[in-house]
C-alpha positions as CSV (number, residue, x, y, z in Angstrom):
1,M,0.2,-0.1,0.2
2,K,0.8,3.6,-0.9
3,L,0.5,6.8,0.6
4,S,0.9,9.9,-1.3
5,P,1.2,13.4,1.1
6,K,-0.6,16.1,-0.2
7,N,-0.9,20.1,1.3
8,D,2.2,20.5,2.8
9,W,2.7,17.0,4.2
10,V,5.9,14.8,4.4
11,Q,5.6,11.6,4.8
12,V,8.0,10.3,7.3
13,T,9.7,7.2,9.4
14,P,10.5,7.3,12.8
15,A,13.1,4.5,12.8
16,L,16.0,7.0,12.6
17,D,17.3,6.2,16.0
18,K,18.4,2.7,16.1
19,K,19.6,3.0,19.9
20,E,16.1,3.9,21.1
21,E,14.7,0.8,19.2
22,E,17.0,-1.3,20.9
23,N,15.9,0.1,24.8
24,E,12.4,-0.7,23.6
25,K,13.2,-4.5,23.1
26,S,14.5,-4.8,26.5
27,L,13.3,-7.4,28.8
28,V,13.3,-5.6,32.6
29,A,10.1,-5.7,34.4
30,L,8.8,-1.9,34.9
31,P,5.5,-1.6,36.8
32,E,2.5,-1.3,34.8
33,D,2.1,2.3,35.1
34,Y,5.7,3.6,34.2
35,R,6.0,5.7,31.1
36,P,9.3,6.4,29.4
37,M,10.2,10.4,29.3
38,E,9.5,11.3,25.7
39,R,12.0,13.5,24.2
40,P,10.7,16.7,23.2
41,Y,12.6,16.5,19.7
42,K,13.1,13.9,17.5
43,A,15.2,12.6,14.2
44,V,13.0,11.1,11.3
45,S,13.9,10.0,7.9
46,V,11.8,11.8,4.7
47,I,10.3,8.8,3.0
48,K,8.3,11.0,0.3
49,D,7.4,14.8,0.1
50,S,4.0,16.5,-1.2
51,L,6.2,19.0,-3.0
52,T,9.0,18.2,-5.4
53,G,12.2,20.3,-6.6
54,A,14.4,22.7,-4.6
55,K,11.7,23.6,-2.2
56,G,10.9,19.5,-1.3
57,Y,12.9,17.6,0.8
58,K,14.7,14.5,-0.7
59,V,14.2,11.3,0.4
60,G,16.5,10.0,3.0
61,D,16.7,13.2,4.7
62,A,17.5,13.5,8.3
63,V,14.9,16.5,9.7
64,V,14.1,17.2,13.3
65,V,10.7,17.4,14.3
66,P,8.8,17.9,17.4
67,T,7.7,14.4,19.2
68,H,4.1,15.2,19.3
69,V,3.3,16.4,16.0
70,I,4.0,13.4,14.3
71,R,0.9,11.7,13.2
72,E,0.7,7.9,13.0
73,V,-1.9,7.0,10.1
74,E,-3.3,3.5,10.2
75,I,-5.1,2.0,7.1
76,R,-5.5,-1.8,6.6
77,D,-2.7,-2.7,9.1
78,N,-0.6,-0.5,7.5
79,K,1.2,2.4,9.6
80,F,2.0,5.6,8.2
81,Y,3.7,8.5,9.7
82,L,3.1,12.1,8.6
83,V,4.5,15.7,9.9
84,E,3.4,19.1,8.4
85,R,5.5,21.0,6.7
86,N,6.1,23.9,9.1
87,H,6.5,21.9,12.0
88,I,10.1,20.5,10.7
89,M,12.8,22.5,12.5
90,A,16.1,21.4,10.5
91,V,17.6,19.1,8.2
92,V,20.5,17.1,9.8
93,T,23.5,16.6,7.6
94,V,27.1,15.3,8.4
């Protein structure tokens, strides 16, 4: 299944931080009401942008966004993650 973002939305994947994924897989017993501290910002990877050309983001660009603006959309057991363009704070380059 494919998703085509429109109207200034950018499709991203939150799986950029491998260390964070490893922490989620740990087998440590925690109280049921425990909630891990969520970082206020996250680097995510661009999958698809509604804009093309010089104004758009390229596939694979790492961008920084506030974690609370990442929208998860589930359609027929497929999960997609979208961020509004104006919430993208920075592009990470090496």
